[in-house]
C-alpha positions as CSV (number, residue, x, y, z in Angstrom):
1,M,5.8,7.3,20.4
2,A,7.9,4.4,21.6
3,K,9.7,2.2,19.1
4,T,7.5,-0.8,20.1
5,A,4.4,1.2,19.2
6,Y,5.8,1.7,15.7
7,K,6.3,-2.0,15.3
8,I,2.7,-2.7,16.5
9,L,1.4,-0.3,13.9
10,E,3.7,-1.9,11.3
11,K,2.2,-5.3,12.0
12,I,-1.3,-3.9,11.7
13,F,-0.6,-2.3,8.3
14,T,1.3,-5.3,7.0
15,N,-0.7,-8.2,8.3
16,Q,-4.1,-7.1,9.7
17,I,-5.5,-5.0,6.8
18,T,-6.6,-7.8,4.5
19,V,-8.4,-8.5,1.3
20,L,-11.8,-8.5,3.1
21,N,-11.3,-4.7,3.6
22,I,-11.8,-4.2,-0.1
23,A,-13.5,-7.3,-1.6
24,V,-17.1,-7.3,-2.6
25,S,-19.5,-10.1,-1.8
26,T,-20.4,-12.5,-4.5
27,T,-22.7,-15.5,-4.7
28,P,-22.4,-18.2,-7.5
29,R,-25.3,-18.2,-9.9
30,D,-26.5,-20.3,-12.8
31,L,-25.3,-19.2,-16.2
32,E,-28.4,-17.2,-17.2
33,S,-28.6,-15.4,-13.9
34,A,-24.9,-14.6,-14.0
35,K,-25.3,-13.1,-17.5
36,E,-28.2,-11.0,-16.3
37,A,-26.2,-9.8,-13.2
38,C,-23.3,-8.8,-15.4
39,L,-25.6,-6.8,-17.6
40,V,-27.5,-5.1,-14.9
41,R,-24.5,-4.4,-12.6
42,N,-21.9,-3.9,-15.4
43,F,-19.7,-6.7,-14.1
44,D,-17.1,-8.1,-16.4
45,I,-17.2,-11.6,-14.9
46,H,-19.3,-13.7,-12.5
47,L,-18.9,-16.9,-10.6
48,I,-21.3,-19.6,-11.8
49,Q,-22.5,-22.9,-10.4
50,E,-25.1,-24.9,-12.2
51,P,-27.8,-26.5,-10.0
52,G,-26.9,-30.0,-8.9
53,T,-23.2,-29.5,-9.4
54,E,-20.3,-28.6,-7.1
55,D,-17.9,-27.3,-9.7
56,L,-17.4,-23.5,-9.8
57,Q,-16.8,-21.8,-13.1
58,V,-16.3,-18.2,-14.3
59,Y,-18.5,-16.5,-16.9
60,M,-16.6,-13.9,-19.0
61,R,-19.0,-11.2,-20.2
62,K,-16.7,-9.8,-22.9
63,S,-16.3,-13.1,-24.8
64,D,-19.6,-14.5,-23.6
65,T,-17.8,-17.7,-22.6
66,V,-17.4,-19.9,-19.5
67,R,-14.1,-21.2,-18.2
68,A,-12.9,-23.2,-15.3
69,L,-12.0,-21.4,-12.0
70,N,-8.2,-21.6,-11.5
71,D,-6.8,-22.4,-8.1
72,S,-4.3,-19.5,-8.6
73,E,-7.3,-17.1,-8.6
74,V,-8.5,-18.2,-5.1
75,I,-7.0,-16.6,-2.0
76,S,-7.7,-16.8,1.7
77,D,-9.7,-14.1,3.5
78,S,-6.7,-13.4,5.7
79,T,-4.5,-12.4,2.7
80,P,-2.7,-9.1,3.4
81,I,-3.3,-6.2,1.1
82,L,0.3,-6.2,-0.1
83,E,-0.1,-9.8,-1.4
84,V,-3.4,-8.9,-3.0
85,L,-1.7,-6.0,-4.8
86,E,1.1,-8.3,-6.0
87,S,-1.4,-10.8,-7.4
88,L,-3.7,-8.1,-9.0
89,C,-0.7,-6.7,-10.9
90,T,-0.7,-9.9,-12.9
91,K,-4.3,-11.1,-12.6
92,E,-7.6,-9.3,-13.5
93,Q,-9.4,-10.6,-10.4
94,L,-9.2,-12.8,-7.4
95,F,-11.9,-14.9,-5.6
96,V,-11.8,-15.0,-1.8
97,K,-12.5,-18.1,0.2
98,V,-13.9,-17.7,3.7
99,K,-13.7,-20.9,5.6
100,R,-14.7,-23.5,2.9
101,D,-16.8,-21.2,0.6
102,I,-15.9,-18.5,-1.9
103,T,-17.9,-15.5,-0.8
104,H,-16.1,-12.5,-2.1
105,M,-14.3,-11.2,-5.2
106,V,-11.7,-8.4,-5.7
107,T,-10.6,-6.8,-8.9
108,R,-8.1,-4.2,-9.9
109,S,-10.7,-1.5,-9.8
110,D,-11.1,-2.2,-6.1
111,L,-7.5,-1.1,-5.5
112,D,-8.3,2.6,-5.8
113,T,-10.6,2.7,-2.8
114,I,-10.4,4.4,0.6
115,P,-9.0,1.3,2.6
116,V,-6.2,0.9,0.1
117,R,-5.4,4.6,0.1
118,I,-5.3,4.6,4.0
119,W,-3.0,1.6,3.8
120,L,-0.7,3.2,1.3
121,Y,-0.6,6.4,3.3
122,G,0.0,4.5,6.5
123,M,2.9,2.5,5.1
124,I,4.6,5.7,3.8
125,S,4.0,7.5,7.1
126,L,5.6,4.6,9.1
127,F,8.5,4.6,6.7
128,E,9.0,8.4,7.3
129,I,8.7,8.0,11.1
130,E,11.2,5.1,11.2
131,L,13.7,7.1,9.1
132,K,13.4,10.1,11.5
133,E,13.9,7.8,14.5
134,N,17.1,6.5,12.9
135,I,18.3,10.0,12.1
136,S,17.8,10.8,15.7
137,Q,19.4,7.6,17.1
138,L,22.4,7.8,14.9
139,G,23.1,11.3,16.2
140,I,23.2,12.8,12.7
141,K,23.7,16.6,12.6
142,W,20.7,16.8,10.3
143,E,20.3,20.6,10.4
144,R,23.6,20.8,8.4
145,K,22.2,18.7,5.6
146,L,19.2,21.0,4.8
147,S,19.1,24.4,3.2
148,N,18.3,27.5,5.2
149,K,14.8,27.7,3.6
150,R,13.9,24.1,4.6
151,I,15.2,24.7,8.2
152,E,13.0,27.9,8.3
153,K,10.0,25.8,7.3
154,A,10.6,23.3,10.0
155,E,11.2,26.0,12.6
156,E,7.9,27.7,11.7
157,L,6.0,24.5,12.2
158,F,7.9,23.8,15.4
159,E,7.0,27.2,16.9
160,L,3.4,26.7,15.9
161,K,3.2,23.3,17.6
162,K,4.9,24.7,20.8
163,L,2.2,27.4,21.0
164,K,-0.4,24.6,20.9
165,N,1.6,22.8,23.6
166,E,2.2,19.8,21.4
167,E,5.1,17.7,22.6
168,I,7.4,17.4,19.5
169,H,11.0,17.9,18.5
170,M,12.1,19.9,15.5
171,L,13.1,16.9,13.4
172,G,9.5,15.8,13.7
173,C,8.5,19.1,11.9
174,T,10.5,18.3,8.8
175,Q,8.8,16.9,5.6
176,L,9.4,13.6,3.9
177,C,11.4,15.4,1.2
178,D,13.7,16.7,3.9
179,V,14.1,13.3,5.4
180,G,15.2,12.1,1.9
181,T,17.8,14.9,1.7
182,I,19.2,14.0,5.1
183,M,19.3,10.3,4.3
184,F,21.1,10.6,1.0
185,K,23.6,13.0,2.4
186,S,24.3,10.4,5.1
187,W,24.1,7.4,2.8
188,E,26.7,5.2,4.4
189,Q,24.6,5.1,7.6
190,F,21.4,4.2,5.7
191,K,22.3,2.0,2.8
192,E,22.0,-1.2,4.9
193,Y,18.2,-0.6,5.1
194,F,17.8,-1.0,1.4
195,P,18.3,-3.9,-1.1
196,E,21.9,-4.3,-2.2
197,D,21.0,-4.8,-5.8
198,L,19.6,-1.2,-6.0
199,S,21.9,1.7,-6.5
200,K,21.8,4.9,-4.5
201,N,20.3,6.6,-7.6
202,N,17.7,3.9,-8.0
203,I,16.6,4.4,-4.4
204,R,16.7,8.2,-4.7
205,S,14.4,8.0,-7.7
206,S,12.0,5.6,-5.8
207,F,12.1,8.0,-2.8
208,N,11.0,10.9,-5.0
209,H,8.1,8.8,-6.4
210,I,7.1,7.8,-2.8
211,N,7.0,11.5,-1.9
212,D,4.8,12.2,-4.9
213,L,2.5,9.3,-4.1
214,R,2.2,10.5,-0.5
215,D,1.3,14.1,-1.6
216,A,-1.4,12.7,-4.0
217,L,-2.8,10.6,-1.2
218,A,-2.7,13.4,1.3
219,H,-4.6,15.7,-1.0
220,G,-7.1,13.1,-2.2
221,Q,-5.9,13.4,-5.8
222,K,-6.3,10.8,-8.5
223,L,-3.3,8.5,-8.5
224,Q,-1.2,9.0,-11.6
225,T,1.2,6.3,-10.7
226,E,0.5,2.9,-12.2
227,W,-0.2,0.0,-9.8
228,P,2.9,-2.0,-10.8
229,E,5.0,1.0,-9.8
230,I,3.1,1.5,-6.6
231,L,3.7,-2.1,-5.8
232,S,7.5,-1.7,-6.3
233,L,7.5,1.4,-4.1
234,I,5.6,-0.4,-1.3
235,Q,7.8,-3.4,-1.6
236,L,10.8,-1.2,-1.1
237,I,9.2,0.4,2.0
238,S,8.3,-3.0,3.4
239,Y,11.8,-4.2,2.9
240,S,13.2,-1.1,4.6
241,L,10.8,-1.3,7.5
242,G,11.9,-4.9,8.1
243,K,15.5,-3.8,8.3
244,M,15.1,-0.9,10.7
């Protein structure tokens, strides 16, 4: 795949997967109807608007109270998933405005959904692909960086793909953990792709967590990593992709 194709995919994953891919539709109700909807559908909150008024408020089921809708809780329908994740790490919910009306709502529970998992996996995969491209372009003798066992694993996959007539090079048959080994053993050539305020050990630790997250996503497992940590990992990936 050409470098430009990677950048197109990167733009799709960073800008074109938006809050509307995970938000649920909502319609403001009067207070009594909002209370009933929360009870029947097990909602914690509901948007309310009393007849004859324009003001929107929020009903809080837990405290059985009504409060004003804060501007900081309202986002555009074009808000990228990364920004949604950033906001939901500090807020319980967000309301989505489509044109002039609030039509959707998204909460933290909406993060652990198929679209977000696809987005996370896609971002990690792009990160891996870009690192492999840089390893190749820098002319790194990467085979010397890996153990014989890891080389054998890559060779096995390489031979299997050749039998299937798949066009691929052996570096493409290495795993994300192998890419990390190569990168950290060639650190001077890669450190410019990462924030200066993070040490090599900090980034190595994050890389290990990224690998664990990718494995969990690939196998459809429950995510054990907390969302604030997932956010920091994806922010690191996003920073790195922007530098490559």
